[in-house]
Residue, then its C-alpha position, 0 to 999 in steps of 0.5 A: m774710173s770714178l763711181n760716177a762712171l762706172l754708174l754711168t755705163a752702158t751696154a754697147f748696144p743701147l734700148p730702141q727708143e720704141l718698143p716693137t708691135h706685131a699684127a696677131s691673126s683671127l681664124r676666118l669664118n669655117e676655116p679649121t684651126p691646127t692642129i696641135d703635132g708640131v707641123l706647121d703644114e695648117a694654111v692657117w700658118q701660110r696665110i699669117p704674116p709671122l713675127t721676125g727680127l730677135r736681136q742678140v741678147l748675148p753673146d753680141t748685144g743687138a746684133s740679129a739672130s744667127e738663126r732665124t725665128e719664125v712666130r706666128f699669133c691665131f686667135g681662134p673662138e676658144e683657144l689663142f693658137l702659135g706657131v713656132s719656127c725655129y729654123d736653124s742650119e745646123p740640125e743635127l747640133i740642136r739639143e734635145v734633152n728633156m721632154s718632161r713638163d715643167a723640164r730644166l731646160n737649161a740643157d736644151d734648145r728651147f723658146e720663151l714667150l711673156l703674154d701681158t695680157f692685160s697690157d699692165d706691165r706688171n704681169a704676165f704669164w709664161f710660156q716655154m716647149s723645147a726642142a726635146g717637146s717639154r713644156g712648161d709655164a709660169l705666173v710673172t708678176k710685179n714685173g719680174s720680182n716674183f717667178n711662179k714656175p710650178w705654176n700648171g695651166l692647161w694647154k697643148g704643144r708639141t715639137t717636131v724637129t728637121e732637116e730645117g731646124y724644131f718647129s712648133e705650135m700651142a693653144i693655150p685655151y682663154a679659160t687658162l689665162n685672165f685677161d681684160p675681155e676689153g683689150t686691144e692689145w696684149g703686152f708680148n715678148i719671145r726669147r729663144h736660145i740656141r744652146r750650144k751657141e750660149e746665144e740668147s735673142r729676144w722680140a722686145t728689148p734683147s739688153t743684158s740690162i734688162s730681164f727678159f721677165s721685166v714685163a715693161h719692157a716687153g713688145t705689144l700684140g695688136q689686134v687683140p679680137p673680144l674674146e670669152q673665156g665660156l662659162g668660166l667654171d672648171v671640175i676636178p675631181f680626185l681620187t688617191v688609193d694610198g698605203e703604207r706598212d711599218r716595216a718595224t711593227s708590220e703595220t699595214d695603213t691604207n686608205l682610198d680618198a676622194g676629193l674635189d676642187l673647183l674654179y669659178r670664173f666670174s669673169p676674166r679679172t675675177k675667180l674662186s679657187v675651192s677645194l675639198n679634202t685638199d691632198f698632196a699626194e704626188t707633191e715632190v719631197d723637199d731636198r734634204r738639208v742638214n743644219l748647221t746655222r742657229f737659224p731654221l731653214y726656209y723651204q719653197e713651196k711646192r704645192d699645185f693649190f697654194l702656187e696658184d695665184s701666189g703671186v697676187f700675195f706677194f709681199g715686200p721686194s723679190t726675196g727669192g735667193r738662190r737655191g730658194r733659201g729665202g730671206d730673213l723673213s716674210p709675214f705670210f708663207s704658205r706651208r706654214m698651212g697643211l704642216f704642222d712639225n715637218r707632219e701633213v695635218p689635213l685640209d678640211v676646204a681650202a678657198r682662195f678668191t682673187t680679182q685685178t682692175d685696171g689699179y687694184s689687185l686683192g687675194l684672200l685665202n682662207v683654210q680649215a685645217g682638220a684636228l692631228a693626232y700624232t706622237d710627239d719626240d718624245g713617244d707620249p700622244a699629242s694631239l693639235g686641234s683643228q684652224s681655221l686659218f686666213v691670209g688677206r692681200l691688196s694691192k695698188n699699182l703706182g706709176e708704170q711698175s710700181d705698187a704699194g699694198l696692205i696684207w693681213t693674216h689671222g690665225n696661229p697653225a700651231g694652236g692658240e691666237g696669231a695675227t699680222i698687219g703689214a704696209d709694203v710700197n716698191y717703187r720701181t723705174s727703168e728710166f734712171l740716168s736715162d735707162k738704168n735700173l732703179r729699185l726702192s722698197a719699205y715695208g713695216l710689219t705688226a704680228e700678235n702670237g699670243a701674249d707677244t706683239d712686236e713688230a719688224y721694219y724694213a727700208s731698201v735701196s737697189y741699183p741692178n743692172d749688168i755692169v755694175d749692181l749695187s744695194l743697201s738695205y736695213t732691217e729691225v725686227g722685234e724682240d718678241f716679232d712672231p708672225a703665226l703664217g709667217f716666216i723668220r729666221r732671226s728676231g730682236i735684230r737690226k740687220y745692215s746689208g749692202s752690196f757693189d758688184y763690177s762685172p763688166r764684158p770685155r767681149t773677147n772669147i770671155r763673156q763677163v768677169g767682175v768683182g764684188l763687195h756684200p758687207t753685212v751687220y747683225t746687231d740686238l736691239d740695243g746696238n752689241v755686235e752678234t753677227e758681222r760678214l764681208h764677203a769678196t767675191l775676188f775674181r768671177v769670169e764667165w768664158e762664151s762656152g757658158d764655162s764659170l770660175d769664182f774666187d771669193v774670201k769670207q771674213l766673218r764674226e759671231v758672238l755668242t750670247e748663250p752655249w750653242d749645241i751645233q751636234d748632239d754632242v759638240e757644244i761652241a761655248v759663249g764668246d766673240y769669234d773672228y775667223l776668215r774663210w776661202g771658197v771655190e767654185y767651178e762650173t762648166s756649161s750646161k750644154r755638155p753631155l756631162s756637166v760639174e758644177t762642184g766648190i770648196d769652202f775652207g778655213e777658221f770655223y769659230d773655235g776651230e776650222r772647217v772644211d764644205f766640198g759641192v760636187e754637182l754632177d748631170w749627165n744627159l744620156g740622150a732624148g729624154t734619159q737624165l741622171g743627176l749627183e749632189l753629193e754635200r759633205n762640211e768637214i769641221e773640228l772645233t775645240g769641243g769636238a769633230f763631226d762630218v756631215n755628208v748628204l748624198r743625192l741621187r736622179a734618174d729621169v726617164q721621160f717616156s713621151p712628153d707626156t708620160s715621165w718617171f722621176n726617181f730621186v734618192q737621198y741620204d744623209d748620216e746624220s738620220e742614216d735613213v736613205g729615201l727613195n720618191s718615185r713618181l711616174w707622171h702621166i697626161f692623157e691629155p691636158g687636165k686628166e693625169l695619173f700620179i703613181v708615187l712611192n717612197q721608201s725609206w731604209n736605214t742604214m744604223d749599225d752598218r745594215f741596210a733594213p727597209e722601213r717604211t714602205g707607201l704607196a699612192l695612185k691619184f687621178g684627176y681630172t678636170l671637166r671645163f664648161 
């Protein structure tokens, strides 16, 4: 088949010429509001005509959904009410696994909503509910380029399961949403997952080539009445009590602290958020990872204040990557604020201003970090002075899906001076070759960090579609480029990368097969090769059951111009290394009570051999109880020495109800030889009124002992007053 024919390959069911529309309803005068209990027995639900007609994305693209779904909308004085009926001919087979807020619901029957409240085809609110009652939400920006799932809005939802299926009621306050108060139409889409059938169905754009998060391909919800957000003021006082005991010194430190978060909406499009004495006691700990590369690792932001409206500050093309490993560089990385050398820095005041107009979005964020006294790695006292850290982002919409903008930062969380300024342009269309996706992106950045100033540039073109996925990109980073408030993996390089994936759908018991080729070359600024990587997917198959299997091979070349201490006592010498590696990965469907993801990567490694093995087990014991095990093992034999690295993670989560969850996370790695426990009890009295009890315990396993080191206990209570 020719390349041109591959590019023109389309799904068996072409996209509809017009996106669907549905008229919403409003509460009548003196009509009682629905009770949010998951039972759609109120009179208002009986009179409202439902939205129906979902069609399959998978497994039979374009066909009618195998089970009936009805969605009813009702605008009340202060809230949008939704009633969702997910009928099921085999209700005893409905998958009810996870009840907790913001849970990962890959194993559950669930439905998802997309609300484009500005009808701008770019930004949206996303909500989901599972058959077990889990509630989740996210902010979608740049037509799906950025998906901020850790965001938490204030809304209510309940689900019940009956002999007819599962039924949900939702109440979303207008104060939780940003919207155009003059608008009479919203973009809208819904999709439903039936886990036992591995079926996904949608209302608008049921296509494997178009992501559900492509806001431009949502349908239209009409007859939206004039809406108001009230005064638009949220006052959130919180109280934190914490204590820590060092078992080695028997020293105990206790603290009673309080803080205040304020949010004021000048209009539904413009808001100001201020946090005083910001606290993150409830934030989940990071996954432990042992760095076996020459470059820094990327960790996702998990703190609520920095997640709120983070899409406004999103710069360039999507760089999230699998498992959140990030891209090569970003001019703004919010984890630089409040964290220094893995130590928490007190944040006295944090303020964020965001606004969106018909054609522009603007975000301004300023953090005043307090002084930090600490002990350095040599045991000597050290200090970091107070810092003022700032980032601004201006973006202009272009055409139907594209945008261009500026970003600027000021301040250096490590002390001293620092400033970055840059511009980006991102072209997106879903009408290339009639109904295909095409993306073009470019940016330029200048960073000043102390006495050093340098630039970075990026350009890419991609054709991200279901059957054929192509991309080419170029990155250049100056030798002294170092954005003080950003993230950078490698400087002084030019990077050339590409990818080609061909993944047809044979429409048998095999859902999709694929092959791929992904070359990457890093050179220094004089053109000398530093890294060459050719990653080939020899065979990839996904069955209709949801199980999948991958075979791949990697040819690598690394040129070391200086020795690399991969471990304390193991050095890789200067040299030009060529080596070949093979990989196999197998994953079972998450619909099974016990699901498995395992893989092995083996072969040459610099001047020796390396075997990487990983296994992840997820055991769903029933609604509200999950166990998880992850093991990563690296066996490395080099001329300079041999060593093994093991990382173990254990999870045990219990949900007593959709409002009360107990998360337990145990981690161990044999580099630090520490065992760490993070245990969090989270109770939601009602949306905006939450209690966290967090226990952190560490043990040291050196010298064949299991000795407790530090014990930390924190209690945090937050109460949202909404006016």
